[in-house]
MARKOLPA-816220 format. One record per residue (C-alpha): x, y, z; residue in three letters. Coordinates in nm, 2 decimals, decimal comma. Each point is the difference from the previous one (the first is absolute). Last residue first. Example, Ala and Ser with C-alpha at 12.3 -4.5 7.8 and 13.67 -1.06 7.14 Angstrom:
BEGIN
        x        y        z   res
     1,37    -0,11     0,71   SER
    -0,14    -0,34     0,07   ALA
END
This chain:
BEGIN
        x        y        z   res
    -1,18    -1,29    -1,57   ARG
     0,01     0,19     0,28   LEU
     0,05     0,38    -0,10   VAL
     0,25     0,25     0,17   PHE
     0,02     0,35    -0,10   PRO
     0,24     0,06    -0,29   PRO
     0,14     0,32     0,07   TYR
     0,04     0,20    -0,35   GLU
     0,32     0,13    -0,19   GLU
     0,27    -0,16     0,19   ILE
     0,32     0,12     0,08   GLU
    -0,12     0,36     0,01   GLY
     0,12     0,00     0,40   ARG
    -0,35     0,02     0,14   VAL
    -0,14    -0,30    -0,25   VAL
     0,31    -0,19     0,12   LYS
    -0,12     0,03     0,38   ALA
    -0,36    -0,14    -0,07   LEU
     0,23    -0,31    -0,17   LEU
     0,16    -0,02     0,37   ASN
    -0,31     0,08     0,22   SER
    -0,16    -0,32    -0,21   GLN
     0,33    -0,18     0,00   VAL
     0,05     0,06     0,38   PHE
    -0,48    -0,09     0,10   PRO
     0,04    -0,32    -0,22   LEU
     0,33    -0,16     0,21   LEU
    -0,17    -0,18     0,25   GLY
    -0,26    -0,11    -0,33   TYR
     0,32    -0,23    -0,06   PRO
     0,13     0,05    -0,35   ILE
     0,02    -0,23    -0,34   LYS
     0,08     0,25    -0,29   GLN
    -0,21     0,20    -0,28   LYS
     0,14     0,30     0,15   LEU
    -0,37     0,19    -0,11   PHE
    -0,26    -0,33     0,13   PRO
     0,17    -0,06     0,24   HIS
     0,06    -0,46     0,02   VAL
    -0,09    -0,09     0,34   PHE
     0,15    -0,11     0,32   LYS
    -0,14    -0,12     0,35   GLU
     0,28     0,15     0,27   ARG
    -0,22     0,29     0,08   LYS
    -0,35    -0,22     0,03   LYS
     0,20    -0,21     0,28   GLU
     0,00     0,28     0,15   GLN
    -0,31     0,16     0,06   LEU
    -0,15    -0,34     0,06   LYS
     0,22     0,03     0,33   ALA
    -0,08     0,40     0,06   LEU
    -0,40    -0,11    -0,04   VAL
     0,04    -0,31     0,21   LYS
     0,25     0,20     0,26   LYS
    -0,31     0,24    -0,03   ARG
    -0,27    -0,18     0,07   GLY
     0,19    -0,17     0,29   ASN
     0,03     0,36     0,18   ASP
    -0,39     0,11    -0,07   SER
    -0,04     0,16    -0,34   LEU
    -0,27     0,25     0,07   PHE
    -0,36     0,09    -0,01   VAL
    -0,18     0,36     0,07   ALA
    -0,31    -0,05     0,21   GLY
     0,09     0,29     0,26   THR
     0,03    -0,23     0,18   PRO
     0,29    -0,20    -0,16   GLN
    -0,08    -0,32    -0,18   LYS
     0,33    -0,18     0,04   GLU
     0,07    -0,20    -0,30   PHE
     0,25    -0,39    -0,09   ASP
    -0,27    -0,20     0,24   LYS
    -0,25     0,04    -0,27   GLU
     0,17    -0,18    -0,22   ASP
     0,26     0,00    -0,28   LEU
     0,12    -0,27    -0,18   MET
    -0,25    -0,13    -0,12   LYS
     0,11    -0,04    -0,36   LEU
    -0,29     0,28    -0,11   ASN
     0,09     0,22     0,28   ILE
     0,39    -0,02    -0,09   MET
    -0,09    -0,01    -0,36   SER
    -0,24     0,34    -0,02   ILE
     0,30     0,15     0,22   VAL
     0,26    -0,05    -0,22   MET
    -0,19     0,08    -0,29   ARG
    -0,05     0,34     0,12   GLU
     0,42     0,03     0,11   ALA
     0,07    -0,09    -0,35   ILE
    -0,23     0,26    -0,16   CYS
     0,06     0,26     0,19   ARG
     0,29     0,01    -0,25   VAL
    -0,06     0,27    -0,24   GLU
    -0,07     0,24     0,28   GLU
     0,25    -0,07     0,23   VAL
     0,20     0,28    -0,29   MET
    -0,20     0,26     0,13   ASP
    -0,01     0,01     0,36   CYS
     0,36    -0,03     0,01   ALA
     0,05     0,30    -0,21   LEU
    -0,24     0,17     0,29   SER
     0,13    -0,10     0,26   ILE
    -0,18     0,25     0,29   ARG
     0,13     0,12     0,24   GLY
    -0,08     0,40    -0,16   PRO
    -0,25    -0,05    -0,27   ARG
     0,00    -0,12    -0,33   GLN
    -0,31    -0,10    -0,21   VAL
     0,03    -0,29    -0,13   HIS
     0,13    -0,01    -0,40   TYR
     0,33     0,15    -0,06   PHE
     0,19    -0,10     0,31   GLY
     0,28     0,24     0,17   ILE
     0,02    -0,13     0,34   TYR
     0,19    -0,39    -0,07   CYS
     0,23     0,23    -0,10   ASP
     0,20    -0,16    -0,32   LEU
     0,31    -0,14     0,06   GLY
     0,07    -0,38    -0,11   ALA
    -0,01    -0,09     0,34   SER
    -0,23     0,25     0,12   GLU
    -0,30    -0,12    -0,23   LEU
     0,10    -0,40     0,13   ALA
    -0,05     0,13     0,39   SER
    -0,36     0,17    -0,06   ALA
    -0,14    -0,28    -0,25   PHE
     0,13    -0,23     0,30   ASP
    -0,20     0,24     0,28   ASN
    -0,29    -0,03    -0,28   THR
     0,02    -0,36    -0,03   LEU
    -0,09     0,03     0,40   VAL
    -0,27     0,21    -0,02   SER
    -0,22    -0,19    -0,23   TYR
     0,07    -0,28     0,16   LEU
    -0,13     0,09     0,35   PHE
    -0,26     0,16    -0,18   SER
    -0,08    -0,31    -0,18   LEU
    -0,05    -0,20     0,28   THR
    -0,19     0,23     0,19   ALA
    -0,24     0,02    -0,26   ASN
    -0,06    -0,29    -0,04   VAL
    -0,03    -0,10     0,38   ALA
    -0,28     0,25     0,03   ASP
    -0,03     0,41     0,07   LEU
     0,36     0,12    -0,13   PRO
     0,04     0,33     0,21   PRO
     0,08     0,28    -0,20   HIS
    -0,03    -0,30    -0,27   LYS
    -0,33    -0,08    -0,13   CYS
    -0,04    -0,21    -0,32   ARG
    -0,37    -0,10    -0,10   GLY
    -0,19    -0,25     0,12   TYR
     0,23    -0,30     0,16   ILE
    -0,12    -0,33     0,19   ASP
     0,31    -0,21     0,09   PHE
    -0,12     0,00     0,38   ILE
    -0,30    -0,11    -0,16   PRO
     0,16    -0,36    -0,04   ARG
    -0,13    -0,19    -0,40   ASP
     0,40     0,01    -0,09   ASN
    -0,05     0,01    -0,39   ARG
     0,13     0,43    -0,01   ILE
    -0,04     0,11    -0,34   LEU
    -0,37     0,06    -0,05   ALA
     0,12     0,19     0,35   ARG
     0,14     0,27    -0,22   PHE
    -0,27     0,12    -0,14   SER
    -0,03     0,35     0,15   GLU
     0,36     0,04     0,02   PHE
    -0,03    -0,03    -0,41   TYR
    -0,22     0,24    -0,07   LYS
     0,13     0,27     0,26   LYS
     0,33    -0,06    -0,16   ALA
    -0,13     0,03    -0,38   CYS
    -0,18     0,39     0,17   ALA
     0,32     0,04     0,20   GLY
     0,21     0,03    -0,34   GLU
    -0,29     0,12    -0,24   ILE
     0,11     0,28     0,19   GLY
     0,29     0,04     0,01   ARG
     0,03     0,02    -0,33   ILE
    -0,27     0,25    -0,02   ILE
     0,22     0,22     0,24   ASP
     0,29    -0,05    -0,26   ILE
    -0,15     0,17    -0,28   ASP
     0,13    -0,13    -0,32   THR
    -0,24    -0,33    -0,07   GLU
     0,07    -0,21    -0,23   ASP
     0,24    -0,27     0,14   TYR
    -0,23    -0,05     0,30   VAL
    -0,17    -0,14    -0,21   ALA
     0,19    -0,36    -0,01   ARG
    -0,04    -0,05     0,38   ALA
    -0,40     0,09    -0,04   ARG
    -0,03    -0,29    -0,23   GLU
     0,27    -0,23     0,17   LYS
    -0,18     0,07     0,35   LEU
    -0,38    -0,04    -0,17   LEU
     0,17    -0,30    -0,11   SER
     0,07    -0,14     0,29   SER
    -0,35     0,09     0,16   ILE
    -0,16    -0,19    -0,24   ALA
     0,18    -0,28     0,14   ALA
    -0,06     0,07     0,34   ILE
    -0,43    -0,02    -0,15   ASP
     0,02    -0,29    -0,17   ALA
     0,17    -0,22     0,21   SER
     0,25    -0,29    -0,14   ASP
     0,18    -0,27     0,17   GLY
     0,23     0,03     0,30   HIS
     0,33     0,00    -0,11   ASP
    -0,06     0,20    -0,34   ARG
    -0,25     0,23     0,20   VAL
     0,32     0,05     0,21   THR
     0,21     0,13    -0,27   ARG
    -0,25     0,17    -0,23   ASP
    -0,09     0,22     0,32   ILE
     0,44     0,02     0,05   LEU
     0,02     0,12    -0,36   ARG
    -0,27     0,27     0,01   GLY
     0,19     0,15     0,29   THR
     0,29    -0,02    -0,21   ASN
    -0,14     0,17    -0,32   MET
    -0,17     0,28     0,34   LEU
     0,35     0,07     0,16   LYS
     0,23    -0,05    -0,35   ALA
    -0,26     0,31    -0,16   ALA
     0,01     0,23     0,32   VAL
     0,34     0,02     0,05   ASN
     0,07    -0,01    -0,45   ASP
    -0,26     0,29     0,02   ARG
     0,13     0,20     0,27   ILE
     0,38     0,00    -0,14   LEU
    -0,15     0,09    -0,34   SER
    -0,18     0,29     0,19   LEU
     0,31     0,08     0,17   ALA
     0,22     0,06    -0,16   SER
     0,10     0,40     0,01   SER
    -0,02    -0,02     0,36   LYS
     0,10    -0,34     0,04   PHE
     0,25     0,06    -0,16   VAL
     0,14     0,39     0,09   GLU
    -0,10    -0,17     0,44   ILE
     0,30    -0,27    -0,16   GLN
     0,23     0,22    -0,11   LYS
     0,02     0,19     0,26   THR
     0,09    -0,32     0,18   ARG
     0,24    -0,15    -0,24   THR
     0,19     0,38     0,08   TYR
    -0,03     0,07     0,37   VAL
     0,12    -0,42    -0,02   ASN
    -0,07    -0,28     0,13   GLY
     0,17    -0,28     0,20   LYS
    -0,14     0,20     0,31   VAL
     0,20    -0,05     0,35   ALA
    -0,20    -0,23     0,24   GLY
    -0,35    -0,02     0,03   THR
    -0,25    -0,15     0,28   VAL
    -0,33    -0,11    -0,04   ARG
    -0,33     0,16     0,17   ALA
    -0,34    -0,06     0,09   LEU
    -0,15    -0,31    -0,25   PHE
    -0,36    -0,16     0,09   ARG
     0,10    -0,34     0,05   GLY
    -0,16    -0,10     0,34   HIS
     0,22    -0,03     0,23   PRO
     0,07     0,36    -0,15   THR
     0,31     0,06    -0,23   PHE
     0,33     0,08    -0,02   PHE
     0,23    -0,05    -0,28   ALA
     0,39    -0,01    -0,03   LEU
     0,17    -0,12    -0,35   GLY
     0,35    -0,09     0,01   VAL
     0,18     0,26    -0,16   GLY
     0,36    -0,08     0,19   LYS
     0,03     0,31     0,14   ASP
    -0,35     0,07     0,03   ALA
    -0,05    -0,36     0,21   CYS
     0,31     0,10     0,24   LYS
    -0,16     0,30     0,07   GLY
    -0,33    -0,13     0,08   MET
     0,14    -0,33     0,18   LEU
     0,23     0,25     0,23   ALA
    -0,29     0,19     0,06   PRO
    -0,17    -0,28     0,12   SER
    -0,35    -0,14    -0,05   CYS
    -0,35     0,02    -0,02   GLY
    -0,18    -0,06     0,39   LEU
    -0,33     0,00    -0,21   TYR
     0,03    -0,29    -0,21   SER
    -0,09    -0,08    -0,33   PHE
     0,36     0,05    -0,17   CYS
     0,09    -0,07    -0,37   CYS
     0,35    -0,01    -0,09   ILE
     0,10     0,00    -0,32   ASN
     0,32    -0,15    -0,22   GLU
     0,08    -0,26     0,24   LEU
     0,29    -0,25    -0,03   ASN
     0,30     0,28     0,05   ALA
    -0,14     0,10     0,35   LEU
     0,08    -0,32     0,14   PRO
    -0,28    -0,16     0,23   LEU
     0,02    -0,03     0,36   LYS
    -0,36    -0,16     0,21   LEU
     0,00     0,09     0,39   PRO
    -0,11    -0,29     0,17   SER
    -0,31     0,11     0,15   LYS
    -0,19     0,03     0,34   GLY
    -0,07     0,44    -0,13   GLU
     0,12     0,04    -0,32   SER
     0,36     0,05    -0,19   SER
     0,05     0,02    -0,40   CYS
     0,33     0,06    -0,06   VAL
     0,09     0,07    -0,31   VAL
     0,43    -0,06    -0,10   ALA
     0,31     0,20    -0,10   GLU
     0,13     0,08     0,30   GLY
    -0,27    -0,02     0,21   GLU
    -0,28     0,22     0,00   LEU
    -0,34     0,00     0,11   SER
    -0,38    -0,09    -0,06   LEU
    -0,30     0,05     0,29   TYR
    -0,25    -0,32    -0,03   ALA
    -0,40     0,07     0,28   LYS
    -0,22     0,02    -0,37   GLU
     0,13    -0,37    -0,17   ASP
     0,01     0,07    -0,35   THR
     0,36     0,09    -0,09   VAL
    -0,02    -0,07    -0,31   TYR
     0,38    -0,02    -0,21   LEU
     0,02     0,02    -0,35   THR
     0,27    -0,18    -0,19   ASN
     0,19     0,04    -0,30   LEU
    -0,09     0,00    -0,40   LEU
     0,34     0,04    -0,17   LYS
    -0,08     0,30    -0,24   LYS
     0,08    -0,10    -0,38   MET
END
């Protein structure tokens, strides 16, 4: 089993990363440099505009340490990758399998997403008391999750997923027990987010998608060749596909942080355009909670073993790689128990 290492999140917008021996050095104006051994790191996520030195980029690529760059608001910019871990035959097989098994993969992917969303609602209802309206949405999501297996048209399945997502996010406010107006949400908006809840969701989705991109590459798969999201230059389509199954984890985190009053007005910045983003302090709070969640263990439904949530992208990526290589017949999507 892969060992869960640390992820370094650089949220200081004036920070610059460089290499010193086998350590990464984080320097910022007026602050003492921070040194961390690369051997203890799995990923580096940089939310700084200054970036890092070419020497550090090369060392990360050589050592297999994921290095990704985001805007301070969390929008993904780029990833640095080294030599391809897979081979041309694996990638050719990946294209063949995704083409021949697209319907099956998409059904499982969408069904898992809808089922997990329904169970997230059930968990919130149990924690905060019954709500007939929101419980009805949970039942609808689970019913539609089963219905996707009756469809053979991928566009119809996309329509089912889109309609369910719209209904779910229209009712998302009912899952939030914090009555502050800043946490009002009336639907999903992402380019840009127009409220605090959407800002936090978008930030977490972006970080988790990058985690899957790194995991897929480590499993020898091409994260740009997906089976569900439309492929286009620069889009890590397969990572976007895979993260659909675990969006519920990010959504549960956001609900918990807001309900426990871990976030408030000071953790967000509103732009003149109306866009809302996490502030530097808000990003730190969310990333600290994410790291805490990654260390939490659960029993994986397919492996029947306890693993940290932080290893979930690697486990699911390796299961998908086994399908591509013909070692198992079907990909087991992640479904909450």
